[in-house]
Residue frames as qw, qx, qy, qz and C-alpha x, y, z in Angstrom:
[[0.204, 0.656, 0.420, 0.592, 22.39, -11.33, 3.43],
 [0.124, 0.011, -0.294, 0.948, 22.26, -7.73, 4.63],
 [0.242, -0.664, -0.652, -0.274, 19.06, -6.51, 6.23],
 [0.067, -0.450, 0.235, -0.859, 17.85, -3.56, 8.16],
 [0.439, -0.316, -0.803, 0.251, 16.91, -4.61, 11.78],
 [0.345, -0.610, 0.036, -0.713, 14.41, -2.93, 13.94],
 [0.400, -0.034, -0.821, 0.406, 15.06, -3.86, 17.61],
 [0.085, -0.529, -0.640, 0.551, 12.84, -1.41, 19.32],
 [0.206, 0.841, 0.477, 0.150, 10.11, 1.03, 18.15],
 [0.022, -0.998, -0.051, 0.020, 11.44, 4.47, 17.17],
 [0.548, -0.629, 0.401, 0.379, 15.08, 3.54, 17.35],
 [0.299, 0.670, -0.513, -0.446, 17.52, 3.63, 14.28],
 [0.979, 0.185, -0.009, -0.089, 17.68, 0.55, 12.10],
 [0.366, -0.646, 0.632, 0.223, 20.87, -1.34, 12.22],
 [0.732, 0.488, -0.394, -0.268, 22.29, -3.02, 9.06],
 [0.498, -0.442, 0.738, -0.108, 23.24, -6.57, 10.02],
 [0.332, 0.219, -0.857, -0.329, 23.83, -10.03, 8.48],
 [0.715, -0.043, 0.415, -0.562, 20.86, -12.25, 8.67],
 [0.207, -0.120, 0.947, 0.215, 20.77, -15.99, 7.70],
 [0.645, 0.255, -0.075, -0.716, 18.14, -16.97, 5.17],
 [0.683, -0.048, 0.724, -0.085, 16.90, -20.57, 4.55],
 [0.010, 0.125, -0.773, -0.622, 16.54, -22.43, 1.32],
 [0.593, 0.010, -0.133, -0.794, 13.10, -22.67, -0.42],
 [0.326, 0.034, 0.925, -0.194, 10.89, -25.52, 0.76],
 [0.175, 0.459, 0.833, 0.256, 7.61, -26.64, -0.80],
 [0.082, 0.848, 0.490, 0.185, 5.69, -23.69, -2.35],
 [0.343, -0.820, 0.027, 0.458, 8.45, -21.27, -1.32],
 [0.629, 0.662, 0.093, 0.397, 10.46, -18.94, -3.52],
 [0.554, -0.493, 0.003, 0.671, 13.74, -17.18, -2.88],
 [0.372, 0.860, 0.245, 0.249, 13.83, -13.68, -4.36],
 [0.530, -0.084, -0.058, 0.842, 16.72, -11.33, -4.78],
 [0.024, 0.874, 0.413, -0.254, 15.23, -7.93, -3.87],
 [0.497, 0.326, 0.219, 0.774, 16.07, -5.16, -6.31],
 [0.050, -0.358, 0.014, -0.932, 13.95, -2.35, -5.05],
 [0.285, -0.530, -0.767, 0.222, 11.67, -1.70, -1.97],
 [0.081, -0.661, -0.184, -0.723, 9.43, 1.20, -1.37],
 [0.174, -0.065, -0.642, 0.744, 9.32, 2.88, 2.05],
 [0.302, -0.532, -0.605, -0.509, 5.60, 2.91, 2.99],
 [0.285, -0.483, 0.284, -0.778, 3.79, 4.76, 5.71],
 [0.884, -0.287, -0.237, -0.285, 2.34, 1.52, 6.79],
 [0.753, 0.085, -0.459, 0.464, 5.84, 0.49, 8.01],
 [0.056, 0.458, -0.305, 0.833, 5.96, 3.72, 9.98],
 [0.701, -0.442, -0.076, -0.555, 3.00, 2.60, 12.00],
 [0.937, -0.195, -0.253, 0.140, 5.02, -0.43, 13.21],
 [0.581, 0.271, -0.299, 0.707, 8.29, 1.45, 13.61],
 [0.139, -0.508, 0.197, -0.827, 6.64, 4.11, 15.74],
 [0.021, -0.019, -0.885, 0.465, 4.93, 1.53, 17.93],
 [0.545, 0.035, 0.035, -0.837, 1.27, 2.45, 16.94],
 [0.910, 0.063, -0.227, -0.342, 0.89, -1.13, 15.77],
 [0.668, -0.523, 0.529, -0.026, 2.47, -4.08, 17.68],
 [0.807, 0.459, -0.368, -0.040, 5.14, -6.21, 16.12],
 [0.896, -0.395, 0.078, 0.187, 7.44, -8.78, 17.52],
 [0.311, 0.864, -0.386, 0.087, 11.11, -7.69, 17.52],
 [0.049, -0.525, 0.375, 0.762, 13.76, -7.88, 16.43],
 [0.624, 0.540, 0.560, -0.076, 12.18, -7.71, 12.96],
 [0.228, -0.080, 0.484, 0.841, 12.91, -6.77, 9.36],
 [0.435, 0.609, 0.396, -0.533, 10.09, -4.46, 8.17],
 [0.133, 0.400, -0.563, -0.711, 9.34, -3.71, 4.51],
 [0.556, 0.301, 0.755, -0.172, 6.52, -5.10, 2.20],
 [0.526, 0.801, 0.103, -0.268, 6.52, -3.06, -1.01],
 [0.364, -0.570, 0.636, 0.371, 9.13, -4.81, -3.19],
 [0.833, 0.515, -0.071, -0.187, 10.18, -6.18, -6.55],
 [0.354, -0.632, 0.670, 0.160, 12.99, -8.44, -7.58],
 [0.616, 0.371, -0.619, -0.316, 14.23, -11.56, -9.44],
 [0.946, -0.211, 0.078, -0.234, 13.58, -15.09, -8.53],
 [0.011, 0.672, -0.740, 0.015, 16.73, -17.01, -7.54],
 [0.085, 0.069, -0.993, 0.043, 15.48, -20.43, -6.43],
 [0.695, -0.201, -0.119, -0.680, 12.13, -22.22, -6.12],
 [0.375, -0.203, 0.861, -0.276, 11.15, -25.13, -3.94],
 [0.052, 0.197, 0.947, 0.248, 8.93, -28.09, -4.81],
 [0.118, 0.634, 0.763, -0.050, 5.40, -27.71, -6.10],
 [0.024, 0.623, 0.031, -0.781, 5.98, -24.06, -7.22],
 [0.516, 0.487, 0.648, 0.276, 4.07, -23.43, -10.50],
 [0.168, 0.944, 0.249, -0.136, 3.74, -19.64, -10.90],
 [0.119, 0.927, -0.345, -0.084, 7.41, -18.61, -11.23],
 [0.939, 0.074, -0.043, 0.333, 10.86, -19.97, -12.10],
 [0.534, -0.522, 0.118, 0.654, 14.43, -18.72, -11.55],
 [0.300, 0.028, 0.402, 0.864, 15.08, -15.53, -13.49],
 [0.036, -0.716, -0.617, -0.325, 11.52, -14.26, -13.41],
 [0.051, 0.257, -0.168, 0.950, 10.92, -10.69, -12.46],
 [0.358, -0.531, -0.767, -0.025, 8.30, -10.40, -9.66],
 [0.244, -0.511, 0.147, -0.811, 6.31, -7.96, -7.45],
 [0.267, -0.178, -0.870, 0.373, 5.45, -9.04, -3.89],
 [0.404, -0.515, -0.190, -0.732, 2.26, -8.31, -2.02],
 [0.066, -0.209, 0.762, -0.609, 1.20, -8.51, 1.69],
 [0.681, 0.093, 0.336, -0.644, -2.16, -9.89, 0.94],
 [0.089, 0.188, -0.929, -0.306, -1.53, -13.43, -0.39],
 [0.754, -0.006, -0.020, -0.657, -4.33, -15.83, -1.18],
 [0.495, -0.211, 0.835, -0.116, -5.01, -19.39, -0.29],
 [0.316, 0.182, -0.690, -0.625, -7.23, -20.01, -3.44],
 [0.315, -0.224, -0.915, -0.112, -9.68, -22.34, -1.68],
 [0.011, 0.341, 0.627, -0.701, -11.55, -20.20, 0.96],
 [0.247, 0.754, 0.604, -0.083, -14.97, -18.59, 0.31],
 [0.006, 0.870, -0.040, -0.491, -13.40, -15.17, -0.21],
 [0.222, -0.430, 0.678, 0.554, -10.82, -16.35, -2.72],
 [0.292, 0.280, 0.873, 0.274, -13.43, -18.49, -4.70],
 [0.186, 0.823, 0.531, -0.079, -15.73, -15.49, -4.93],
 [0.501, 0.626, 0.105, 0.587, -12.99, -13.18, -6.26],
 [0.278, -0.910, 0.056, -0.304, -12.27, -11.34, -3.02],
 [0.837, 0.123, -0.373, 0.381, -8.68, -12.41, -2.48],
 [0.158, 0.580, -0.330, 0.728, -7.66, -9.40, -0.51],
 [0.547, -0.459, 0.371, -0.594, -9.66, -10.56, 2.49],
 [0.710, 0.126, -0.692, -0.020, -8.59, -14.21, 2.21],
 [0.746, -0.627, -0.065, -0.214, -9.36, -15.78, 5.68],
 [0.890, -0.146, -0.136, 0.409, -5.72, -16.93, 5.95],
 [0.350, 0.763, -0.127, 0.529, -4.03, -13.48, 5.57],
 [0.265, -0.736, 0.356, -0.511, -3.67, -12.89, 9.30],
 [0.930, -0.311, 0.170, -0.095, -2.99, -16.44, 10.22],
 [0.432, -0.584, 0.636, 0.261, -0.01, -18.81, 9.69],
 [0.859, 0.415, 0.294, -0.054, -0.93, -20.30, 6.32],
 [0.637, 0.727, -0.137, 0.215, 1.99, -18.59, 4.64],
 [0.209, -0.788, 0.542, -0.204, 4.52, -18.98, 7.41],
 [0.544, 0.194, -0.811, 0.093, 6.65, -22.04, 8.26],
 [0.746, -0.537, -0.340, -0.198, 5.40, -24.07, 11.23],
 [0.463, -0.788, 0.350, -0.205, 6.86, -23.84, 14.81],
 [0.856, -0.292, 0.409, 0.122, 8.55, -27.22, 14.25],
 [0.762, 0.543, 0.156, 0.317, 10.21, -26.20, 11.04],
 [0.552, -0.141, 0.037, 0.821, 13.54, -24.41, 10.48],
 [0.110, 0.828, 0.252, -0.488, 12.72, -20.57, 10.45],
 [0.621, 0.713, 0.186, 0.268, 13.09, -18.75, 7.16],
 [0.210, 0.808, -0.225, 0.503, 15.19, -16.08, 8.90],
 [0.786, -0.456, -0.278, 0.312, 17.74, -16.19, 11.65],
 [0.124, 0.867, -0.250, 0.413, 19.69, -13.45, 13.41],
 [0.048, -0.587, 0.713, -0.380, 22.79, -14.51, 15.37],
 [0.166, 0.090, -0.980, 0.070, 21.47, -18.03, 15.37],
 [0.249, 0.351, 0.692, -0.579, 17.95, -17.19, 16.74],
 [0.194, 0.480, 0.766, 0.382, 14.90, -17.59, 14.47],
 [0.123, 0.271, 0.100, -0.950, 12.94, -14.38, 13.41],
 [0.404, 0.580, 0.695, -0.133, 9.35, -14.21, 12.43],
 [0.253, 0.262, 0.443, 0.820, 8.78, -12.60, 9.02],
 [0.152, 0.419, 0.286, -0.848, 6.89, -9.31, 8.93],
 [0.624, 0.493, 0.115, -0.596, 3.63, -9.55, 6.85],
 [0.917, 0.202, 0.341, 0.041, 4.96, -12.68, 5.20],
 [0.606, 0.749, -0.044, 0.264, 7.63, -10.65, 3.39],
 [0.584, -0.691, 0.132, 0.405, 10.27, -8.64, 5.39],
 [0.703, 0.598, 0.223, 0.314, 11.56, -6.86, 2.29],
 [0.026, -0.952, 0.299, -0.061, 14.03, -4.29, 3.78],
 [0.697, -0.394, 0.571, 0.182, 16.65, -6.99, 3.00],
 [0.083, 0.476, -0.684, -0.547, 18.73, -8.24, 0.06],
 [0.300, -0.055, -0.897, -0.320, 16.64, -11.42, -0.22],
 [0.626, -0.130, 0.322, -0.698, 13.16, -12.63, 0.72],
 [0.104, -0.014, -0.990, -0.097, 11.94, -16.22, 1.13],
 [0.458, 0.105, 0.269, -0.841, 8.19, -16.38, 0.61],
 [0.564, 0.317, 0.749, -0.143, 5.20, -18.36, -0.37],
 [0.269, 0.159, 0.623, 0.718, 4.61, -18.33, -4.10],
 [0.027, -0.736, -0.641, -0.217, 1.13, -16.88, -3.53],
 [0.185, -0.841, -0.159, 0.482, 2.62, -13.56, -2.42],
 [0.279, -0.380, 0.485, 0.737, 4.28, -13.08, -5.80],
 [0.622, 0.691, 0.306, -0.205, 3.22, -11.95, -9.28],
 [0.620, -0.014, 0.449, 0.643, 5.33, -12.49, -12.34],
 [0.201, 0.867, 0.127, -0.437, 5.76, -9.27, -14.42],
 [0.671, 0.721, 0.010, 0.175, 7.16, -8.03, -17.65],
 [0.761, -0.259, -0.007, 0.595, 10.99, -8.01, -17.43],
 [0.334, 0.523, 0.191, 0.760, 10.98, -4.60, -19.19],
 [0.370, -0.852, -0.262, -0.263, 9.33, -3.04, -16.19],
 [0.278, 0.535, -0.525, 0.600, 11.87, -1.06, -14.07],
 [0.516, -0.281, -0.750, 0.305, 12.16, -2.38, -10.51],
 [0.120, -0.093, -0.365, 0.919, 11.99, 1.00, -8.80],
 [0.459, -0.013, -0.122, -0.880, 8.54, 1.65, -10.30],
 [0.621, -0.140, -0.733, -0.241, 7.35, -1.95, -10.23],
 [0.326, -0.133, -0.774, 0.526, 7.73, -2.18, -6.39],
 [0.219, 0.028, 0.233, -0.947, 5.38, 0.73, -5.86],
 [0.572, -0.090, -0.496, -0.647, 2.62, -1.20, -7.47],
 [0.497, -0.098, -0.849, 0.151, 2.76, -3.90, -4.67],
 [0.228, -0.441, -0.671, 0.551, 1.30, -1.73, -1.98],
 [0.042, 0.483, 0.184, -0.855, 0.67, 2.11, -2.36],
 [0.226, 0.165, -0.521, -0.806, -0.37, 2.02, -5.98],
 [0.344, -0.256, -0.854, -0.294, -2.72, -0.95, -5.81],
 [0.126, -0.444, -0.694, 0.552, -4.19, 0.48, -2.57],
 [0.109, 0.478, 0.100, -0.866, -5.03, 3.65, -4.20],
 [0.343, 0.200, -0.581, -0.710, -5.88, 2.74, -7.75],
 [0.269, -0.199, -0.937, -0.102, -7.55, -0.55, -6.75],
 [0.045, 0.420, 0.660, -0.621, -9.81, 1.21, -4.20],
 [0.278, 0.403, -0.140, -0.860, -10.99, 3.35, -7.05],
 [0.411, 0.201, -0.720, -0.522, -11.55, 0.54, -9.48],
 [0.435, -0.151, -0.888, -0.013, -12.67, -2.34, -7.27],
 [0.167, -0.297, -0.729, 0.593, -13.75, -1.06, -3.89],
 [0.220, 0.504, 0.281, -0.786, -15.74, 2.17, -4.76],
 [0.431, 0.376, 0.721, 0.392, -16.15, 1.45, -8.53],
 [0.011, -0.548, -0.010, 0.836, -15.85, 5.12, -9.52],
 [0.555, 0.629, 0.540, 0.069, -18.08, 6.00, -12.52],
 [0.373, 0.201, 0.285, 0.860, -16.95, 8.20, -15.42],
 [0.084, -0.602, -0.285, -0.741, -18.13, 11.78, -14.96],
 [0.594, -0.676, -0.434, 0.039, -18.51, 11.46, -11.29],
 [0.030, -0.851, 0.285, -0.440, -17.01, 13.73, -8.50],
 [0.860, -0.158, -0.373, 0.312, -14.25, 12.45, -6.13],
 [0.185, -0.877, 0.316, -0.311, -12.45, 13.81, -3.06],
 [0.845, 0.051, -0.425, 0.321, -9.30, 12.42, -1.73],
 [0.427, -0.879, 0.112, -0.180, -8.08, 13.25, 1.77],
 [0.680, -0.537, 0.434, 0.249, -4.34, 12.99, 2.12],
 [0.673, 0.716, -0.166, -0.079, -1.82, 13.34, -0.72],
 [0.450, -0.526, 0.709, 0.133, 0.93, 10.95, 0.30],
 [0.012, -0.264, 0.865, 0.426, 1.90, 7.99, -1.94],
 [0.165, 0.365, 0.916, -0.006, -1.47, 6.29, -1.55],
 [0.212, 0.727, 0.342, -0.557, -3.52, 9.47, -1.85],
 [0.162, 0.579, -0.450, -0.660, -1.67, 10.48, -5.08],
 [0.053, -0.032, 0.956, 0.287, -2.26, 6.96, -6.47],
 [0.207, 0.569, 0.746, -0.277, -5.98, 7.30, -5.70],
 [0.217, 0.721, -0.033, -0.657, -6.00, 10.68, -7.51],
 [0.082, 0.379, -0.754, -0.530, -4.37, 8.98, -10.50],
 [0.127, 0.206, 0.968, 0.062, -6.79, 6.12, -10.43],
 [0.263, 0.674, 0.533, -0.438, -9.80, 8.48, -10.31],
 [0.202, 0.641, -0.328, -0.664, -8.35, 10.36, -13.39],
 [0.021, -0.160, 0.919, 0.359, -7.93, 7.05, -15.18],
 [0.166, 0.411, 0.879, -0.174, -11.50, 6.07, -14.27],
 [0.095, 0.471, 0.503, 0.718, -12.77, 9.26, -15.90],
 [0.221, -0.692, -0.509, 0.460, -13.94, 11.19, -12.83],
 [0.240, 0.802, 0.291, 0.462, -14.97, 14.75, -13.96],
 [0.138, -0.842, 0.230, -0.469, -13.94, 16.57, -10.82],
 [0.827, -0.127, -0.426, 0.344, -11.10, 15.27, -8.60],
 [0.229, -0.884, 0.131, -0.387, -10.59, 17.29, -5.33],
 [0.693, 0.100, -0.532, 0.476, -7.25, 16.81, -3.46],
 [0.469, -0.832, -0.056, -0.292, -7.23, 17.66, 0.18],
 [0.774, -0.070, -0.308, 0.549, -3.99, 18.29, 2.24],
 [0.363, -0.882, -0.097, 0.286, -2.48, 20.70, 4.69],
 [0.476, -0.429, 0.386, 0.664, 0.66, 21.10, 2.55],
 [0.469, 0.757, -0.002, -0.454, 0.47, 23.24, -0.46],
 [0.054, 0.552, -0.766, -0.326, 3.48, 21.54, -2.00],
 [0.340, 0.074, 0.938, -0.007, 1.59, 18.21, -1.87],
 [0.473, 0.651, 0.461, -0.373, -1.47, 19.82, -3.44],
 [0.265, 0.732, -0.395, -0.488, 0.69, 21.09, -6.22],
 [0.094, -0.272, 0.935, 0.208, 1.97, 17.53, -6.77],
 [0.461, 0.324, 0.767, -0.306, -1.63, 16.28, -6.73],
 [0.478, 0.701, -0.013, -0.529, -2.40, 18.30, -9.85],
 [0.168, 0.519, -0.765, -0.341, 0.29, 16.31, -11.68],
 [0.142, 0.017, 0.989, -0.043, -1.48, 13.10, -10.81],
 [0.082, -0.402, -0.768, -0.492, -4.90, 14.40, -12.08],
 [0.099, -0.571, -0.595, 0.556, -6.48, 16.55, -9.40],
 [0.197, 0.627, 0.414, 0.630, -8.69, 19.19, -10.96],
 [0.277, -0.819, 0.000, -0.502, -9.20, 21.16, -7.67],
 [0.538, 0.065, -0.640, 0.545, -7.34, 21.40, -4.41],
 [0.477, -0.778, -0.166, -0.374, -8.45, 22.20, -0.88],
 [0.383, 0.221, -0.610, 0.658, -6.23, 23.18, 2.15],
 [0.462, -0.641, -0.612, 0.034, -8.05, 22.90, 5.44],
 [0.404, -0.289, -0.224, 0.838, -5.97, 25.76, 6.66],
 [0.073, -0.096, -0.263, -0.957, -8.22, 28.02, 4.49],
 [0.595, -0.088, 0.077, -0.795, -11.50, 26.88, 6.08],
 [0.691, -0.059, 0.650, -0.310, -13.58, 23.85, 6.81],
 [0.026, -0.271, 0.803, 0.531, -12.59, 21.28, 4.15],
 [0.245, 0.417, 0.875, -0.030, -16.16, 19.72, 4.09],
 [0.281, 0.792, 0.330, -0.430, -17.80, 23.03, 3.28],
 [0.022, 0.619, -0.506, -0.600, -15.03, 23.76, 0.68],
 [0.158, -0.012, 0.936, 0.313, -15.70, 20.48, -0.97],
 [0.266, 0.602, 0.730, -0.184, -19.52, 20.90, -0.90],
 [0.165, 0.791, 0.003, -0.588, -19.08, 24.44, -2.51],
 [0.024, -0.476, 0.690, 0.544, -17.03, 22.98, -5.29],
 [0.034, -0.048, -0.966, -0.251, -19.52, 20.14, -6.03],
 [0.494, -0.262, -0.264, -0.786, -22.96, 21.71, -5.50],
 [0.774, -0.378, 0.028, -0.507, -23.57, 19.81, -2.32],
 [0.658, -0.439, 0.610, -0.049, -20.99, 17.02, -2.03],
 [0.186, 0.468, -0.778, -0.375, -19.07, 14.34, -3.92],
 [0.877, 0.041, -0.303, -0.370, -20.11, 10.97, -5.24],
 [0.922, -0.074, -0.295, 0.238, -17.06, 9.31, -3.81],
 [0.134, -0.885, 0.370, -0.248, -14.62, 10.19, -1.11],
 [0.886, 0.042, -0.367, 0.280, -11.42, 8.42, 0.00],
 [0.394, -0.869, 0.272, -0.122, -9.52, 8.85, 3.33],
 [0.859, 0.328, -0.279, 0.277, -5.87, 8.05, 2.89],
 [0.005, 0.689, -0.469, 0.553, -4.40, 9.24, 6.14],
 [0.627, -0.174, -0.745, 0.144, -5.88, 7.02, 8.83],
 [0.028, 0.048, -0.451, 0.891, -7.26, 9.49, 11.32],
 [0.051, 0.518, 0.805, -0.284, -10.65, 9.57, 13.06],
 [0.121, 0.632, 0.140, -0.753, -11.31, 13.18, 12.13],
 [0.200, 0.397, -0.539, -0.716, -10.59, 12.88, 8.47],
 [0.015, -0.167, -0.973, -0.161, -12.59, 9.53, 8.24],
 [0.120, 0.628, 0.660, -0.394, -15.62, 11.31, 9.61],
 [0.170, 0.614, -0.119, -0.762, -15.06, 14.22, 7.22],
 [0.006, -0.127, 0.849, 0.513, -14.99, 11.75, 4.36],
 [0.048, 0.496, 0.867, 0.005, -18.62, 10.85, 5.13],
 [0.012, 0.703, 0.334, -0.628, -19.61, 14.43, 5.83],
 [0.078, 0.501, -0.372, -0.778, -18.56, 15.66, 2.29],
 [0.184, 0.180, 0.906, 0.337, -20.73, 13.03, 0.46],
 [0.473, -0.007, -0.186, -0.861, -23.82, 13.89, -1.44],
 [0.806, -0.011, 0.380, -0.453, -26.88, 11.53, -1.02],
 [0.972, 0.214, 0.097, -0.014, -25.99, 7.97, -2.02],
 [0.306, 0.795, -0.510, 0.119, -22.32, 8.88, -1.95],
 [0.958, -0.129, -0.206, 0.154, -19.68, 6.28, -0.96],
 [0.151, -0.855, 0.471, -0.157, -16.78, 6.98, 1.54],
 [0.950, 0.057, -0.276, 0.131, -13.95, 4.49, 1.43],
 [0.442, -0.814, 0.376, -0.011, -11.37, 4.34, 4.26],
 [0.876, 0.378, -0.210, 0.214, -7.95, 3.28, 2.99],
 [0.071, 0.706, -0.514, 0.483, -5.76, 4.85, 5.55],
 [0.594, -0.103, -0.753, 0.262, -4.53, 2.71, 8.51],
 [0.387, -0.693, 0.062, -0.605, -6.57, 3.78, 11.50],
 [0.113, 0.378, -0.823, 0.408, -4.96, 2.70, 14.74],
 [0.464, -0.280, -0.840, 0.015, -6.48, -0.07, 16.84],
 [0.236, -0.481, -0.638, 0.554, -9.04, 1.04, 19.31],
 [0.066, 0.265, -0.027, -0.962, -9.98, 4.17, 17.45],
 [0.300, 0.519, 0.798, -0.058, -13.70, 4.29, 16.47],
 [0.043, 0.134, 0.353, 0.925, -15.32, 6.36, 13.76],
 [0.145, 0.549, 0.674, -0.472, -18.60, 8.25, 14.61],
 [0.051, -0.085, -0.469, -0.877, -20.97, 9.40, 11.89],
 [0.493, 0.097, 0.263, -0.824, -24.56, 10.58, 12.00],
 [0.313, 0.138, 0.938, 0.052, -26.59, 7.32, 11.67],
 [0.435, 0.655, 0.460, -0.413, -29.61, 9.18, 10.38],
 [0.261, 0.703, -0.395, -0.531, -27.52, 10.34, 7.30],
 [0.102, -0.213, 0.945, 0.226, -26.62, 6.79, 6.42],
 [0.314, 0.373, 0.866, -0.109, -30.31, 5.89, 6.38],
 [0.328, 0.779, 0.324, -0.425, -32.14, 8.97, 5.04],
 [0.299, 0.801, -0.335, -0.396, -29.50, 9.95, 2.49],
 [0.982, 0.138, 0.121, 0.036, -28.35, 6.36, 1.86],
 [0.172, 0.814, -0.550, 0.074, -24.74, 7.33, 2.27],
 [0.982, -0.020, -0.173, 0.078, -22.33, 4.41, 2.45],
 [0.189, -0.809, 0.550, -0.085, -19.16, 4.03, 4.59],
 [0.997, 0.055, -0.054, -0.005, -16.74, 1.19, 3.76],
 [0.399, -0.698, 0.535, 0.259, -13.23, 0.08, 4.25],
 [0.859, 0.486, -0.159, -0.015, -10.86, -1.38, 1.67],
 [0.628, -0.571, 0.472, 0.239, -7.68, -3.36, 2.25],
 [0.409, -0.234, 0.661, 0.583, -4.97, -3.33, -0.53],
 [0.307, 0.320, -0.379, -0.812, -7.44, -1.95, -3.00],
 [0.808, 0.193, 0.405, -0.382, -9.68, -4.97, -2.90],
 [0.236, 0.600, -0.645, -0.411, -7.07, -6.52, -5.36],
 [0.964, 0.146, 0.221, 0.007, -6.87, -9.53, -7.49],
 [0.189, -0.830, 0.360, 0.383, -3.15, -8.88, -7.84],
 [0.505, -0.109, 0.732, 0.443, -2.10, -11.46, -10.43],
 [0.376, 0.688, 0.558, 0.271, -4.72, -9.89, -12.71],
 [0.018, -0.984, -0.167, 0.053, -4.25, -6.23, -11.62],
 [0.486, -0.628, 0.330, 0.511, -0.43, -5.90, -11.55],
 [0.459, 0.109, 0.611, 0.635, 0.06, -6.69, -15.30],
 [0.186, 0.803, 0.491, 0.282, -2.79, -4.34, -16.13],
 [0.282, -0.921, -0.028, 0.268, -1.25, -1.61, -14.03],
 [0.508, -0.381, 0.448, 0.629, 2.06, -2.10, -15.74],
 [0.384, 0.478, 0.606, 0.506, 0.31, -1.73, -19.12],
 [0.029, -0.943, -0.326, -0.065, -1.13, 1.52, -17.97],
 [0.389, -0.777, 0.199, 0.453, 2.25, 2.75, -16.87],
 [0.531, -0.013, 0.585, 0.613, 3.73, 1.73, -20.22],
 [0.228, 0.693, 0.559, 0.395, 0.99, 3.77, -21.90],
 [0.219, 0.249, -0.133, 0.934, 1.91, 6.75, -19.79],
 [0.440, -0.593, -0.329, -0.589, -1.40, 6.82, -17.91],
 [0.771, -0.585, -0.212, 0.133, -0.13, 5.44, -14.50],
 [0.234, 0.860, -0.267, 0.367, 2.32, 8.08, -13.28],
 [0.892, -0.359, -0.140, 0.237, 4.86, 6.05, -11.37],
 [0.578, 0.361, -0.103, 0.724, 7.81, 8.15, -12.42],
 [0.097, -0.656, 0.037, -0.747, 6.35, 11.19, -10.64],
 [0.780, -0.562, -0.182, -0.206, 5.64, 9.15, -7.51],
 [0.829, -0.114, -0.203, 0.509, 9.32, 8.59, -6.67],
 [0.074, -0.987, 0.080, -0.115, 10.69, 11.51, -4.71],
 [0.134, -0.760, 0.636, -0.022, 14.04, 9.81, -3.64],
 [0.918, 0.156, -0.364, 0.028, 16.11, 6.77, -4.40],
 [0.310, -0.776, 0.481, -0.266, 18.18, 5.71, -1.38],
 [0.448, 0.273, -0.842, 0.125, 20.40, 2.88, -0.06],
 [0.678, -0.427, -0.598, -0.023, 19.40, 0.51, 2.71],
 [0.471, -0.158, -0.425, 0.757, 21.52, 2.60, 5.17],
 [0.108, -0.157, -0.022, -0.981, 19.23, 5.60, 4.53],
 [0.348, -0.443, -0.797, -0.219, 16.14, 3.76, 5.91],
 [0.313, -0.500, -0.574, 0.568, 16.01, 5.43, 9.25],
 [0.004, -0.309, 0.027, 0.951, 15.97, 8.95, 7.74],
 [0.231, -0.175, -0.684, -0.670, 13.41, 7.86, 5.16],
 [0.363, -0.521, -0.769, 0.072, 11.08, 6.67, 7.91],
 [0.232, -0.514, -0.368, 0.739, 11.61, 9.85, 9.79],
 [0.049, 0.019, -0.367, -0.929, 10.71, 11.87, 6.71],
 [0.383, -0.401, -0.685, -0.472, 7.34, 10.20, 6.81],
 [0.373, -0.545, -0.615, 0.430, 6.90, 10.73, 10.56],
 [0.163, -0.434, -0.120, 0.878, 7.60, 14.38, 9.99],
 [0.453, 0.711, 0.533, -0.072, 5.21, 14.45, 7.03],
 [0.299, -0.411, 0.359, 0.783, 7.91, 16.01, 4.87],
 [0.516, 0.645, 0.217, -0.521, 6.01, 17.85, 2.16],
 [0.330, 0.616, -0.582, -0.416, 8.45, 16.97, -0.73],
 [0.154, -0.221, 0.963, 0.013, 8.16, 13.18, -0.03],
 [0.795, 0.096, -0.230, -0.553, 5.80, 11.01, -2.06],
 [0.991, -0.128, 0.034, 0.021, 7.54, 7.57, -2.18],
 [0.081, -0.769, 0.633, 0.038, 11.20, 6.91, -1.19],
 [0.971, 0.179, -0.123, -0.102, 12.63, 3.71, -2.76],
 [0.520, -0.601, 0.582, 0.172, 15.53, 1.65, -1.53],
 [0.764, 0.544, -0.323, -0.125, 17.66, 0.42, -4.46],
 [0.842, -0.428, 0.320, 0.072, 19.86, -2.67, -3.83],
 [0.828, 0.293, 0.118, 0.462, 22.32, -2.29, -6.68]]
């Protein structure tokens, strides 16, 4: 199969032939039809997060099941599926209490083949370790069935793939992590793909005032399409003070969708008493957040993180597709470009450069 290979951080991807194995027990071979280019991949391509190379990046994907191995029960050949990078084991404490996104096996080897088994992927005869259990910047994926959700075959692949990461991270953090109440006030810092999805989720949840914060006016204009009622550009003054002025003292909920120390701390500062700040941007390893401890105690402010929108993906994905079909989840407006696999390097560079016109770039494999 063709795949985009990253050999060293920051270097252009090379399109090469990669061997892919046949599905074993609990494994599924998927023909990838569309894959979103997510800023999370940029963190690994830039070297901010470590990854073993050579590697096939990519984790936001949708496709069609081609083959299944033994013991697979969730899907069959011909099914349309969305993948996710937070699979579940189904037996640990977190899974059994409904918190599948923090399944204790996510960062281990539960969903990989063992060292004594044939690798799923091989480049020039040498085995390659999968990236986040997926490696979806390729024509095919061989994955554990618990990384997949079967979906309505009427759902377009280019929009379906977005649900697997950016959309569930944004909308899920509103619904599950923060539990935004109707009529409340919300601020979202960062209007990339995840931030726009968070804005959309806040609108669906019935927030009365949704404040989008970004340095690019073009992105702020886009945010209004997704449901923002007000916009704040930090170039025009302290964003915390601007938010407080718009909300009579602070918001009930804030979301940090960039992954920076400064903006994470601002997310807490712009809360009203008993407000909840949720960090959904990827903050680099070794970076610590500093907030006034007395404010957490005296004003009962809360600071929390959320991974992948605290999802229950086999429940959430079909529901999100229903919201899209109803015209409430704005996936069409989220796609800024449809590209070929050969355009991946430029797509990643667009995200590095924080190109204002880019929300989500989608690789199409047809």
